[in-house]
C-alpha positions as CSV (number, residue, x, y, z in Angstrom):
1,X,-148.1,-0.7,59.3
2,X,-148.7,-3.2,56.5
3,X,-145.7,-2.4,54.3
4,X,-143.4,-5.1,55.7
5,X,-146.2,-7.7,55.7
6,X,-147.0,-7.2,52.0
7,X,-143.4,-6.5,51.1
8,X,-144.0,-3.0,49.9
9,X,-141.3,-0.4,49.6
10,X,-143.8,2.5,50.1
11,X,-147.5,3.0,50.5
12,X,-149.2,2.3,47.2
13,X,-152.5,4.1,47.8
14,X,-151.5,7.5,49.2
15,X,-153.9,10.4,48.8
16,X,-151.2,12.8,47.7
17,X,-151.0,13.6,44.0
18,X,-147.8,11.6,43.2
19,X,-146.9,11.6,39.5
20,X,-144.7,8.6,40.1
21,X,-147.8,6.5,40.6
22,X,-149.8,8.0,37.7
23,X,-151.7,5.2,35.9
24,X,-152.2,6.2,32.2
25,X,-155.7,4.9,31.5
26,X,-157.2,5.7,28.1
27,X,-158.8,8.8,29.6
28,X,-155.8,10.1,31.4
29,X,-153.6,9.5,28.4
30,X,-155.9,11.5,26.3
31,X,-155.9,14.4,28.8
32,X,-152.1,14.3,29.1
33,X,-151.8,14.3,25.3
34,X,-154.1,17.3,25.0
35,X,-152.2,19.2,27.6
36,X,-148.9,18.6,25.7
37,X,-150.6,19.5,22.5
38,X,-151.9,22.8,23.9
39,X,-148.3,23.7,25.1
40,X,-146.7,22.7,21.8
41,X,-149.2,24.6,19.6
42,X,-149.4,27.7,21.8
43,X,-153.0,27.3,22.8
44,X,-154.2,30.5,24.5
45,X,-156.5,28.7,27.0
46,X,-156.6,25.0,27.9
47,X,-159.3,23.6,30.2
48,X,-159.2,20.2,32.0
49,X,-162.2,19.3,34.1
50,X,-163.3,16.3,36.0
51,X,-165.0,14.8,39.1
52,X,-163.5,15.3,42.5
53,X,-160.5,12.9,42.9
54,X,-160.4,12.0,39.2
55,X,-156.6,12.6,39.1
56,X,-156.5,16.1,37.6
57,X,-153.8,17.5,39.9
58,X,-151.7,14.4,39.4
59,X,-151.8,15.1,35.7
60,X,-150.6,18.6,36.3
61,X,-147.7,17.4,38.4
62,X,-146.8,15.0,35.6
63,X,-146.9,17.8,33.1
64,X,-144.7,20.0,35.3
65,X,-142.1,17.2,35.7
66,X,-141.9,16.8,31.9
67,X,-141.7,20.5,30.9
68,X,-138.7,21.8,29.0
69,X,-136.8,25.0,29.7
70,X,-138.7,26.8,26.9
71,X,-141.6,27.4,29.3
72,X,-141.6,29.6,32.4
73,X,-144.4,28.2,34.6
74,X,-146.4,29.7,37.4
75,X,-148.8,27.6,39.5
76,X,-151.8,28.9,41.4
77,X,-153.4,26.2,43.6
78,X,-155.6,28.4,45.9
79,X,-158.6,30.0,44.2
80,X,-161.0,30.4,47.1
81,X,-163.5,33.3,46.9
82,X,-161.6,35.1,49.6
83,X,-158.1,34.5,48.2
84,X,-157.6,38.2,47.2
85,X,-156.6,39.9,44.0
86,X,-155.9,37.7,41.0
87,X,-152.9,39.8,40.0
88,X,-151.3,39.4,43.4
89,X,-151.5,35.6,43.1
90,X,-150.2,35.7,39.6
91,X,-147.1,37.8,40.5
92,X,-146.6,35.5,43.6
93,X,-146.7,32.4,41.3
94,X,-143.9,33.8,39.2
95,X,-141.9,35.1,42.2
96,X,-142.4,38.7,41.2
97,X,-142.4,41.6,43.7
98,X,-145.9,43.1,44.3
99,X,-145.9,44.5,47.8
100,X,-147.3,48.1,47.9
101,X,-148.2,48.2,44.2
102,X,-151.5,49.3,42.9
103,X,-153.5,47.2,40.5
104,X,-152.3,49.1,37.5
105,X,-148.7,48.8,38.6
106,X,-149.1,45.0,39.2
107,X,-150.6,44.7,35.7
108,X,-147.7,46.6,34.1
109,X,-145.2,44.5,36.1
110,X,-146.7,41.3,34.8
111,X,-146.8,42.5,31.2
112,X,-143.1,43.5,31.4
113,X,-142.3,40.1,32.7
114,X,-144.1,38.3,29.9
115,X,-142.4,40.5,27.2
116,X,-139.0,39.9,28.8
117,X,-139.5,36.1,28.8
118,X,-140.7,36.3,25.2
119,X,-137.6,38.2,24.2
120,X,-135.6,35.3,25.6
121,X,-137.6,32.7,23.5
122,X,-139.5,31.5,26.5
123,X,-143.3,31.1,26.7
124,X,-145.0,32.1,30.0
125,X,-147.5,29.4,31.2
126,X,-150.0,30.1,34.0
127,X,-151.6,27.0,35.6
128,X,-154.6,27.6,37.8
129,X,-155.7,24.5,39.8
130,X,-159.1,24.3,41.5
131,X,-160.3,26.9,39.0
132,X,-164.0,26.0,39.7
133,X,-163.8,28.5,42.6
134,X,-163.1,31.4,40.3
135,X,-166.0,33.7,39.8
136,X,-167.1,34.9,36.3
137,X,-165.6,38.3,37.0
138,X,-162.2,36.8,37.9
139,X,-162.3,34.7,34.7
140,X,-163.1,37.8,32.7
141,X,-160.1,39.5,34.3
142,X,-157.9,36.6,33.3
143,X,-159.2,36.9,29.7
144,X,-158.2,40.5,29.6
145,X,-154.7,39.6,30.7
146,X,-154.4,37.4,27.6
147,X,-154.7,40.4,25.4
148,X,-151.0,40.8,25.8
149,X,-150.6,38.2,23.1
150,X,-150.0,39.6,19.7
151,X,-149.0,38.6,16.2
152,X,-148.6,34.9,15.6
153,X,-147.1,33.9,18.9
154,X,-148.7,33.3,22.3
155,X,-146.6,35.0,24.9
156,X,-149.0,33.9,27.7
157,X,-150.7,30.5,27.9
158,X,-153.3,29.7,30.5
159,X,-154.3,26.2,31.7
160,X,-157.4,25.9,33.9
161,X,-158.0,22.8,35.9
162,X,-161.1,22.3,37.9
163,X,-164.2,20.3,38.9
164,X,-167.5,20.0,37.0
165,X,-168.6,23.5,38.3
166,X,-165.9,25.1,36.1
167,X,-167.6,23.8,32.9
168,X,-170.9,25.2,34.2
169,X,-169.4,28.6,34.8
170,X,-167.8,28.7,31.4
171,X,-171.2,28.0,29.8
172,X,-172.6,31.2,31.1
173,X,-173.8,33.7,28.5
174,X,-171.6,36.5,29.9
175,X,-168.5,34.3,29.3
176,X,-169.0,33.6,25.6
177,X,-165.9,35.6,24.7
178,X,-163.9,33.6,27.1
179,X,-165.3,30.2,25.9
180,X,-164.4,31.1,22.3
181,X,-160.7,31.5,23.3
182,X,-160.5,28.0,24.7
183,X,-158.4,26.0,22.2
184,X,-158.3,22.7,24.1
185,X,-160.7,21.2,26.6
186,X,-161.3,17.8,28.0
187,X,-163.5,16.3,30.7
188,X,-161.9,13.5,32.7
189,X,-164.3,10.6,33.4
190,X,-164.0,7.9,36.2
191,X,-162.2,4.6,35.5
192,X,-164.1,1.6,34.1
193,X,-164.1,-1.7,36.0
194,X,-161.2,-3.1,33.9
195,X,-159.3,0.1,34.3
196,X,-159.8,0.0,38.1
197,X,-158.3,-3.4,38.3
198,X,-155.3,-2.3,36.2
199,X,-155.0,0.9,38.3
200,X,-154.8,-1.2,41.6
201,X,-152.2,-3.6,40.2
202,X,-150.2,-0.8,38.7
203,X,-149.9,1.0,42.0
204,X,-149.0,-2.2,43.8
205,X,-146.3,-2.9,41.3
206,X,-144.8,0.6,41.5
207,X,-144.7,0.3,45.3
208,X,-142.6,-2.9,44.9
209,X,-145.3,-5.4,45.9
210,X,-147.1,-8.3,44.2
211,X,-149.7,-7.0,41.7
212,X,-152.1,-9.8,42.6
213,X,-152.6,-8.9,46.3
214,X,-156.2,-7.9,45.4
215,X,-158.2,-10.7,43.8
216,X,-160.3,-10.1,40.7
217,X,-163.5,-10.0,42.7
218,X,-161.9,-7.6,45.2
219,X,-161.1,-5.2,42.3
220,X,-164.7,-5.5,41.1
221,X,-165.8,-4.7,44.7
222,X,-163.5,-1.6,44.8
223,X,-165.0,-0.3,41.5
224,X,-168.5,-0.9,42.7
225,X,-168.1,1.1,45.9
226,X,-165.9,3.8,44.4
227,X,-167.4,4.2,41.0
228,X,-163.9,4.2,39.5
229,X,-162.9,7.5,41.2
230,X,-159.1,7.2,41.8
231,X,-159.1,9.0,45.2
232,X,-161.9,6.8,46.5
233,X,-160.1,3.7,45.1
234,X,-157.1,4.7,47.1
235,X,-159.1,5.2,50.3
236,X,-160.8,1.8,50.0
237,X,-157.6,-0.1,49.0
238,X,-155.5,1.5,51.7
239,X,-158.0,0.6,54.4
240,X,-158.4,-2.9,53.0
241,X,-154.7,-3.5,53.3
242,X,-154.9,-2.4,57.0
243,X,-157.8,-4.9,57.5
244,X,-155.8,-7.6,55.7
245,X,-152.8,-7.0,57.8
246,X,-154.9,-7.1,61.0
247,X,-156.3,-10.5,59.9
248,X,-152.9,-11.7,58.5
249,X,-154.3,-12.3,55.1
250,X,-151.9,-12.6,52.2
251,X,-154.6,-11.7,49.7
252,X,-157.4,-9.2,49.8
253,X,-160.7,-10.7,48.7
254,X,-164.1,-9.2,47.9
255,X,-165.6,-9.9,51.3
256,X,-162.9,-8.0,53.0
257,X,-163.4,-5.0,50.6
258,X,-167.2,-5.2,51.3
259,X,-166.5,-5.1,55.1
260,X,-164.4,-2.0,54.6
261,X,-167.1,-0.4,52.6
262,X,-169.7,-1.2,55.2
263,X,-167.6,0.3,58.0
264,X,-167.1,3.4,55.8
265,X,-170.8,3.5,55.2
266,X,-171.6,3.5,58.9
267,X,-169.4,6.6,59.4
268,X,-171.7,8.5,57.0
269,X,-168.8,10.5,55.5
270,X,-167.4,8.3,52.7
271,X,-169.3,9.1,49.4
272,X,-170.6,5.6,48.8
273,X,-172.0,5.1,45.2
274,X,-173.5,1.6,46.0
275,X,-174.7,0.5,49.5
276,X,-172.5,-2.3,50.8
277,X,-174.2,-5.6,51.6
278,X,-172.7,-8.9,52.9
279,X,-174.0,-10.9,49.9
280,X,-172.8,-8.4,47.3
281,X,-170.1,-10.9,46.1
282,X,-169.8,-14.7,46.4
283,X,-167.3,-16.3,48.7
284,X,-164.0,-16.9,47.1
285,X,-161.8,-20.0,47.4
286,X,-158.6,-19.3,49.5
287,X,-155.7,-18.3,47.3
288,X,-152.6,-20.3,47.8
289,X,-149.4,-18.2,47.5
290,X,-147.1,-19.1,44.7
291,X,-144.3,-17.5,46.6
292,X,-143.9,-20.1,49.3
293,X,-140.4,-21.1,50.2
294,X,-139.6,-24.7,49.3
295,X,-137.8,-26.9,51.8
296,X,-134.5,-28.1,50.4
297,X,-133.2,-30.0,53.5
298,X,-131.3,-33.2,53.2
299,X,-134.4,-35.3,54.3
300,X,-136.4,-34.2,51.2
301,X,-134.8,-36.7,48.8
302,X,-135.7,-39.6,51.1
303,X,-139.3,-38.4,51.4
304,X,-139.6,-38.1,47.6
305,X,-137.9,-41.5,47.1
306,X,-140.4,-43.2,49.4
307,X,-143.2,-42.1,47.1
308,X,-141.5,-43.6,44.0
309,X,-139.5,-46.8,44.8
310,X,-136.6,-47.5,42.5
311,X,-135.7,-43.9,41.8
312,X,-133.2,-41.5,43.3
313,X,-134.7,-38.0,43.1
314,X,-133.1,-35.6,40.7
315,X,-132.5,-31.8,41.4
316,X,-133.8,-32.2,45.0
317,X,-130.3,-32.4,46.7
318,X,-127.1,-30.5,46.4
319,X,-125.6,-33.6,44.8
320,X,-127.0,-34.3,41.3
321,X,-127.9,-37.9,41.3
322,X,-128.4,-40.2,38.3
323,X,-130.3,-43.5,38.1
324,X,-127.9,-46.3,37.2
325,X,-128.7,-48.2,34.1
326,X,-126.4,-51.1,35.0
327,X,-127.8,-51.6,38.5
328,X,-131.1,-50.3,40.0
329,X,-131.1,-48.2,43.2
330,X,-132.2,-49.7,46.4
331,X,-136.0,-49.0,47.0
332,X,-137.1,-47.5,50.2
333,X,-140.2,-48.9,51.8
334,X,-142.0,-48.4,55.1
335,X,-140.3,-51.5,56.4
336,X,-136.8,-50.1,55.6
337,X,-137.5,-46.6,56.9
338,X,-135.8,-44.9,59.9
339,X,-132.8,-47.1,61.1
340,X,-133.9,-50.4,59.4
341,X,-132.7,-49.6,55.9
342,X,-131.6,-53.0,54.4
343,X,-128.2,-52.8,52.8
344,X,-125.9,-55.7,51.7
345,X,-123.2,-57.1,53.8
346,X,-120.4,-55.1,52.2
347,X,-122.2,-51.9,53.0
348,X,-123.3,-52.8,56.6
349,X,-119.8,-53.9,57.7
350,X,-118.8,-51.9,60.8
351,X,-116.0,-49.4,60.4
352,X,-113.4,-48.6,63.1
353,X,-115.3,-45.4,63.9
354,X,-118.5,-47.2,64.5
355,X,-116.8,-49.7,66.8
356,X,-115.3,-46.8,68.7
357,X,-118.7,-45.2,69.3
358,X,-120.1,-48.5,70.5
359,X,-117.3,-48.7,73.1
360,X,-118.0,-45.1,74.2
361,X,-121.7,-45.8,74.5
362,X,-121.2,-48.7,76.8
363,X,-119.6,-46.4,79.4
364,X,-121.9,-43.4,79.2
365,X,-124.8,-42.5,81.6
366,X,-128.3,-43.2,80.2
367,X,-129.2,-39.6,79.0
368,X,-125.8,-39.2,77.2
369,X,-126.0,-42.8,76.0
370,X,-129.3,-42.1,74.3
371,X,-127.9,-38.9,72.6
372,X,-124.8,-40.7,71.4
373,X,-126.8,-43.6,70.1
374,X,-128.8,-41.2,67.9
375,X,-125.6,-39.6,66.6
376,X,-124.0,-42.9,65.9
377,X,-127.2,-44.1,64.1
378,X,-127.2,-41.0,62.0
379,X,-123.5,-41.4,61.1
380,X,-124.0,-45.0,60.2
381,X,-126.9,-44.2,57.9
382,X,-125.1,-41.4,56.3
383,X,-122.0,-43.5,55.7
384,X,-124.0,-46.4,54.3
385,X,-125.9,-44.1,52.0
386,X,-122.8,-42.5,50.4
387,X,-121.1,-45.9,50.1
388,X,-124.1,-47.1,48.1
389,X,-124.0,-44.0,45.9
390,X,-120.3,-44.5,45.2
391,X,-120.9,-48.1,44.3
392,X,-123.7,-47.1,41.9
393,X,-121.7,-44.4,40.2
394,X,-118.7,-46.7,39.7
């Protein structure tokens, strides 16, 4: 809807976890670095936690896009309590046959697969997204699977990604053994106010638009109502662009973001961190676009010259004029505007063409005569102007 109006090649604030839009804040850069460190140093268990919508899944997609062929990766993204046997989902993640197998047979099938990958100098990596839904019993079963690792190398590496509840589960006394095997863990915090502004402008730039569509105060408003959570930022900014398009606003200001937050607040679903009020932010001065197209028509040099008598405007016309040092140019004044430009006798002498048009005008009907008169006047002025220029350049 608003893409063409704001000159965007795609939607900048989609809710899908697109690694192409990943903004590497200080927090996200640290999380990505620790994920890579865990892979390179064969960490048995890596845990990344964070608030809902903090960008954890986008980080995982970024990691998957940048993995080398030395790792064989399986991804589990459904960990609901009723999702079934853990081993079934693990075999499915690695495209391994499991139909009709008992639990012992599935375990042996997975162990054989890990050993075979290790024999080919590949490490097996299991990534579990939304891991906060896993029970303590399921996590303990996952720990037992890691016992396949032996000697100095980790044949199986596990990355757990989940919300804050995952940390709470791992702190339970009956999961002490599991917690002691976690080599790398990091908790992803929401964005700061400055990071929120950079996040908004980064996504607009990636989408092919102007990074300054949202004013500074608008970015502050987005941070206030979203608390810096990337998913909520996307929701507010996407809706603000719809509102801006409806009102034909080239720039999104704080008042418009506040209006969006108020409407979301009325719905009662959007998790508002701060109640939106009309006077939350001061009124902003209208922002003039720096991308306006300048008029370079032929009449512009005359308008500029009228403001500064004695000068012929430079770089405002397809012809590059110069002011003559030997003879000043003819000033244009209100008295000499339109068809009353005063030129010398040599310039104003009538040509054969002008005499022809006068004869034609005398025989025309009144409507055509008026049109021809205007054309002749325009031709006369144009010819006089260029004769003066040739005389000045000589």
